[in-house]
C-alpha positions in Angstrom: 91.4 90.2 124.6 89.8 89.7 128.0 89.2 92.6 130.3 92.0 91.4 132.9 94.7 91.4 130.2 93.5 95.0 129.1 93.7 96.0 132.7 97.2 94.8 133.1 98.2 96.5 129.9 96.5 99.8 131.1 98.3 99.8 134.5 101.7 98.9 133.0 101.4 101.6 130.4 100.4 104.1 133.1 103.7 103.1 134.9 105.6 103.5 131.8 104.3 107.0 131.2 104.5 108.1 135.0 108.2 106.9 135.1 109.4 108.5 131.9 107.4 111.6 131.8 108.3 115.1 132.9 106.5 118.5 132.4 108.6 119.2 129.4 108.6 115.6 127.9 106.3 116.5 125.1 109.0 118.8 123.7 111.5 116.1 123.5 111.4 113.6 120.8 114.2 111.2 122.4 111.8 111.0 125.3 108.7 110.3 123.3 110.7 107.6 121.4 111.5 105.7 124.5 107.9 105.8 125.8 106.7 104.7 122.4 109.3 101.6 122.5 108.3 100.6 126.1 104.7 100.9 125.3 105.0 98.7 122.2 107.0 96.2 124.2 104.4 95.9 126.7 101.7 95.6 123.9 103.7 92.5 122.5 104.2 91.1 125.9 100.5 90.9 126.3 100.0 89.6 122.6 98.0 93.0 121.8 96.9 92.5 118.0 99.8 93.9 115.9 97.5 95.6 113.4 96.3 97.8 116.3 99.4 98.6 118.1 100.3 101.7 116.2 97.2 103.3 116.8 97.2 102.4 120.5 100.7 103.5 120.8 99.7 107.0 119.1 96.7 107.4 121.3 98.5 106.7 124.4 101.2 109.3 123.7 98.8 111.9 122.6 96.8 111.4 125.8 99.8 111.7 127.8 100.9 114.9 126.0 97.4 116.4 126.8 97.5 115.4 130.4 101.2 116.8 130.9 100.1 120.0 129.0 97.2 120.5 131.4 99.3 120.5 134.5 
């Protein structure tokens, strides 16, 4: 994937997390599931390689949880 596509994916995923995350979202499985679904839709939209999608989604959710727990 080219750098511009990866930048678009990163921006869109950032918006997804910011829109749906709250300070206690890490404790709510339903919210995490919605975030995972939206991230997966974003990755598919930009033809992100399917074999790497699960790892990418897990990494984003883990990073978002870490950031939210630091605040």
